[in-house]
GUVO-941623 format. One record per residue: x negated, y, z negated of N, C-alpha, C in turn. Coordinates in steps of 0.001 Angstrom, whole numbers, plus 500000, padded with zeros to 6 digits. Layout:
XYZXYZXYZ ...
***
This chain:
499176498793500000500000500000500000499135501267500000 498024501199499290497105502334499313496452502490500684 496094501364501303495506501417502645496461502126503594 497723501762503541498727502375504424498904503857504097 498861504203502813499045505594502419497926506477502951 496684506004502853495577506801503362495600506867504884 495969505763505526496048505758506989497075506771507466 498187506888506756499230507846507128498739509281507005 497674509465506236497106510809506044495826510998506843 495576510064507771494426510138508681493096510206507930 493024509470506826491790509401506044491193508011506211 489891507952506483489215506677506678489015505989505336 489577504818505207489522504069503954488945502686504197 487897502350503466487299501029503558487729500201502346 487741498904502480488021498030501355486806497163501068 486634496789499819485494495965499420485938494966498366 485405493768498431485651492714497455484628492861496342 485084493132495114484140493400494037483242492200493721 483657491001494090482838489816493835481576489793494691 481551490611495735480390490642496624479503491873496393 479828492651495380479044493852495086477905493502494132 476703494006494434475548493720493609474475494749493936 473300494597493306472173495437493693471525496158492528 470381496812492793469659497576491765470425498841491402 470343499234490132471138500367489651470615501724490111 469412501746490694468907503027491182469241503247492650 470163502447493173470592502587494569472107502406494640 472667502753495799474104502550496002474406501048495996 475511500632495390475820499197495306475879498528496678 475181497425496809475267496646498039476619495921498065 477190495841499262478511495242499397479631496247499272 479291497493498930480268498573498838479921499615499894 480829499875500844480515500860501880480132502207501272 479156502858501853478768504184501388479966505109501441 480220505819500346481450506597500259481263507815499370 482124508785499575482154509972498723483050509755497512 484000508830497633484922508540496538485289507065496569 485495506500495386485840505081495269487072504957494372 488086504264494872489275503976494072489070502594493460 489016502534492163488675501291491471489941500506491138 490111499373491830491321498562491676490992497105491358 489800496843490849489448495483490472490348495012489336 490614493711489261491437493178488177490697493193486842 489380493167486888488563493129485681488285494533485148 488624494751483882488308496032483247486812496301483274 486014495273482944484574495482482850483966495812484206 484463495177485267483940495496486601484277496928486983 485510497354486698485893498739486985485022499715486207 484803499440484922484019500343484086482574500441484568 481961499297484880480564499294485342480447499971486699 481363499641487610481321500257488932481506501767488852 482400502218487992482628503658487857481354504358487405 480710503824486376479453504412485903478392504404487008 478333503302487718477305503133488752477480504144489880 478690504226490425478868505129491568478822506588491145 479235506887489910479112508267489429477644508664489323 476794507706488943475361508003488847474753508280490215 475430507797491278474961508026492644475631509245493273 476383509995492470476968511240492940478331511131493589 478965509962493500480280509783494111481391509973493085 482585510178493577483772510350492748484405508992492474 484675508701491219485379507477490838486784507830490407 487756507078490899489163507279490524489713505945490050 490000505865488736489792506889487725488313506963487333 487963508076486655486564508201486264486231507224485146 484948507046484902484503506025483956485039506260482551 485163507522482150485675507816480819487107507352480639 487941507604481639489341507188481580489437505667481574 488683505021482449488722503556482531488285502926481218 487197503416480647486683502833479410487633503069478243 488224504245478182489159504542477091490420503694477204 491018503664478386492264502928478562492072501421478407 490897500922478740490645499491478626490398499018477211 490244499957476293489942499655474896491100500175474045 491861499268473423493054499683472680492714500551471471 491589500285470844491178501120469723490857502534470209 490081502631471290489716503939471834490966504710472269 491900504014472906493140504666473334493920505194472138 494086504354471126494839504764469942494197505969469265 492875505948469141492182507071468509492380508361469292 492333508282470627492553509484471445493975510009471276 494947509105471259496330509527471088496529510221469741 495941509645468693496053510245467372495382511615467345 494179511699467915493432512958467935494202514065468641 494983513690469660495730514694470432497166514844469967 497507514223468847498845514400468292499953513777469107 499628512723469853500629512043470678501281510938469846 502592510905469845503326509915469066502998508505469538 502473507680468641502090506317468988502410505380467835 502243504077468052502585503084467040501533503022465940 501966502670464731501008502446463646500093501292464035 498801501483463847497826500460464222496726500393463177 496094499234463098495011499024462159494028498023462771 492800498001462267491809497036462748491127496368461568 490576495186461831489781494492460822488660493753461525 487649493383460739486480492706461280486280491322460673 487244490880459876487165489549459285488562489101458891 488714487802458635490007487283458193490411487901456869 489456488095456002489753488657454684490282490078454791 489586490933455561490042492315455692491281492411456571 491513491386457403492701491387458248493981491399457448 493993490740456322495191490724455488495473492107454914 494425492813454539494599494174454040495015495117455168 494437494901456364494791495730457512496255495560457880 496764494342457732498171494077458043499089494817457095 498698494949455835499521495661454865499700497124455259 498698497687455945498782499084456371499776499266457505 500046498178458244500979498241459374502365497756458963 502408496672458206503670496078457780504119494979458721 504893494028458182505423492926458981506845493254459447 507233492747460630506407492021461597505424492959462287 504400492374462862503394493145463579502922492346464785 502116492978465616501590492331466814500066492349466747 499451491204466979497996491100467059497599491103468526 496641491947468871496199492073470262494677492045470327 494127491575471454492684491746471659492400493215471938 491247493699471533490914495103471774490881495392473271 490331494465474057490293494588475511491103493441476105 492109493764476894492948492729477489494175493342478126 494825492593479010496001493099479716496945491950480044 498099492320480644499095491354481107499668490508479969 499597490993478744500178490274477630499418489051477180 498161488935477580497379487757477220496768487899475830 496765486798475079496178486706473750496824487636472727 498083488014472957498782488801471956499809487910471267 500128488233470023501081487405469288501856488219468280 503124487889468116503963488512467103503799487741465801 503477488448464727503242487844463415504343488322462464 505093487376461910506246487746461087505977487739459598 504926487048459151504696486943457706503215486686457431 502784486811456167501372486626455818500835485237456142 501666484200456028501187482849456327500798482717457794 501646483247458686501340483195460112500093484014460422 499967485168459767498787486001459973497521485263459544 497564484591458412496406483859457928495951482812458938 496915482109459535496578481086460528495903481710461743 496466482797462257495908483459463438494511483995463143 494324484624461989493017485177461650491972484082461493 492354482957460906491414481846460773491036481280462137 492017481187463033491738480697464380490791481648465114 491047482955465010490189483929465690488762483854465155 488631483699463842487303483637463248486576482370463686 487320481257463790486706479993464203486328480006465683 487158480631466497486877480692467934485663481564468223 485577482694467531484448483590467730484472484218469117 483382484837469494483291485463470806483868486866470818 483564487597471877483941489001471983485432489272471795 486350488469472393487780488795472250488288488730470817 487543488040469931488024487829468568487151488509467515 486174489284467934485264489922466987485950491016466181 486938491678466795487703492723466127489182492381466284 489929492472465196491368492220465251492108493554465255 492922493740466278493730494960466415495171494598466071 495708495241465044497067494965464587497937496187464830 499110495964465379499972497070465780501399496840465306 502045497902464950503443497866464546504308497185465609 505227496330465184506168495695466102507415496554466198 507874496758467437509086497532467679510183496595468163 511289496574467456512430495736467863513148496431469011 512633496211470210513102496957471391514161496211472186 514528495010471730515487494237472507514911493738473814 513592493533473859512952493056475080512877494096476179 512781495384475800512707496449476797511635497462476421 511001498008477432510155499173477237510189500002478506 509487501103478501509443502003479657508000502164480096 507785502100481391506472502428481957506633503658482833 505910504706482500505915505917483307504607506040484063 504646506751485159503474506926486020503108508406486052 501865508695485716501380510072485685500216510208486649 500332511147487558499269511409488532498923512888488497 497682513176488159497185514552488162498073515473487318 498435514996486136499165515840485197500657515951485437 501211515096486307502651515126486593503229513727486404 504314513622485658505004512339485518505885512161486747 505484511267487639506132511167488947507281510163488988 507304509207488054508344508166488086508274507355486801 509322506545486581509326505656485415510253504485485696 509922503346485084510760502156485185511051501629483783 512150500901483673512437500159482461512130498695482726 511341498074481845511020496660481977511851495882480964 512585494884481454513483494109480598513116492638480669 513141491989479499512758490589479425513568489886478345 513742488573478494514363487781477448513380487514476317 512108487807476557511044487647475561510706489014474992 510094489054473819509717490350473253508582491002474025 507810490199474766506785490766475640507436491197476945 507153492419477385507861492983478536506984493140479767 505883492429479827505004492532480995505670491922482222 505638492614483351506188492051484586505389490836485023 504092490785484620503270489611484945503809488363484257 504620488559483211505195487435482475506669487227482811 507143487934483845508497487698484314509525488766484005 509139489866483383510086490935483108510565491562484415 511785492056484421512346492715485595512323494227485408 512288494947486530512168496403486477513405497080487038 513766498198486430514848499039486932514424500493486796 515005501353487594514600502758487608515085503486486354 514317504483485944514652505321484792514560506774485222 515563507562484858515482508995485099514468509604484137 513557510389484659512521511003483839513070512274483208 513420512188481923513901513384481233512714514208480748 512982515375480204511907516305479845511016515741478751 511590515018477787510786514479476694509905513335477165 510446512471478027509647511378478583508492511944479402 508770512953480203507721513573481011506667514222480126 507119514946479101506179515646478219505245514672477516 505812513604476937504993512659476187504077511864477113 504568511520478289503750510768479243502546511586479682 502768512845480003501673513719480427500696513938479273 501222514105478063500351514300476896499468513073476670 500046511885476836499265510653476674498186510552477742 498550510889478988497578510851480080496440511831479833 496767513020479391495732514016479121494837513591477960 495413512879476984494634512440475827493519511485476220 493778510648477234492763509673477651491872510203478768 492142511399479259491260511987480262491885512301481597 493196512070481740493887512441482977493756511414484077 493812511872485325493716510969486473495061510402486863 495056509136487301496284508438487705496451507250486771 497399507337485847497558506310484819499023505937484659 499241504784484036500588504360483661500666504355482141 501780504842481609501967504950480167503109504030479756 502849503140478808503879502243478284504443502830476999 505780502938476939506432503575475799507616502740475322 507978502943474068509205502383473513510167503522473197 511458503220473298512481504143472824512862503740471407 512791504676470474513157504409469092514217505416468652 514736505225467455515753506138466929515217507558466787 513899507673466637513289509005466475512685509533467766 512907508833468884512403509296470172511420508322470798 510774508743471870509801507898472546508513507802471732 507863506654471831506567506463471190505672505687472156 504415506093472272503489505485473234502923504188472675 502925503166473498502337501876473147500916501780473688 500753501900475009499438501795475631499374502737476833 498149502960477333497927503715478567497042502857479464 497436502710480720496735501828481663495950502653482675 494646502400482731493776503189483595493657502688485015 494180501495485291494204500963486658495631500501486923 496522501465487021497959501173487017498387500337488223 499312499431487956499914498614489002501288499206489330 501615499250490614502872499910491001503599499199492132 503131498025492518503706497337493678505214497179493564 505701496787492383507129496538492211507914497771491789 507220498899491677507887500104491180508265501089492276 507696500926493466507987501867494549509428501721495024 509817500493495365511198500280495817512188500487494679 511773500191493456512657500346492299512983501804492033 511972502678492126512171504092491806512463504950493025 512078504463494217512219505279495415511141506336495541 510127506265494677509034507248494684507826506648495406 507226507410496288506057506956497034504816507074496153 504677506153495210503570506217494258502213506130494944 501979505169495858500662505132496514500383506396497315 501414506981497905501212508221498647500787509362497747 501375509443496562501009510493495616499612510264495053 499241508992494878497870508682494451496887509098495540 497225508790496798496355509166497917496191510683497985 497296511413497827497219512880497845496301513393496738 496397512776495571495560513186494440494085512952494747 493762511762495260492361511449495563491820512404496626 492630512656497636492191513560498711491949514959498159 492821515417497261492618516736496651491303516767495871 491040515664495152489834515620494324488571515463495157 488714515021496378487542514761497221487654515495498551 488094516722498509488313517470499749487039517658500554 485896517657499873484637517846500595484035516521501040 484697515431500733484186514109501068485038513521502187 484453512716503049485161512260504239485398510757504291 484679510002503498484829508561503589485195508004502210 486212507189502171486704506619500919486535505107500913 486279504571499744486172503106499601487194502628498600 487750501461498847488770500870497982488280499515497513 488148499346496207487658498096495647488850497304495113 488968496053495508490091495244495031489607493843494709 
***
């Protein structure tokens, strides 16, 4: 969809397979066409983050930039930015051991959700209803070890009825939003949730833009819950997916992303797309 959007704007766009990119860090990445700007769409957070740093060091524009990618890919970093900027978000806590995890849970309250600090698509997350269940999960994480389990991120559970809202923010404007509905408490479309269009009211737009600005701007997706006291931000996604949201909302999301990139790279003539 991005390829078609850039073609419609008469901009030369190349595509590259990130699995074939390699090379010394003091040169342009081999396997990536020489470009003035790179749109980072790899499925791997770490590949996007490394590539962004690499191409920025070579003087090219990364969309999103490395700061946005690194912040959004790290739930702790995202939460801290939201708090620092006064953006309404869920109560969250962290721990570094099973023992401190029990104390961290008390700061959030039950039920709660345990998430990996880095992860997406609803993987390795779990709803914890009581201290016994938490103890089991923390013991398992400690026994498994490894990077995904070195830090435990605990977040307030919202009884949303299997629904949340994903809004899309491009260059400081909330351009569209969808409601994700599921029979499960997890509302990821990757896990089977369905999407429907949502009218973007002033409060949804305001909070979405504030969340995007807190993590550094660019083109991001903001996940929110509706509560009795208003919208609250759950996460911010730095490599937003929109394939199923264009027909749902009627908004040309890839076209607006293309316009944003072109504006940011008006002096550059060749674009690369990593997927």
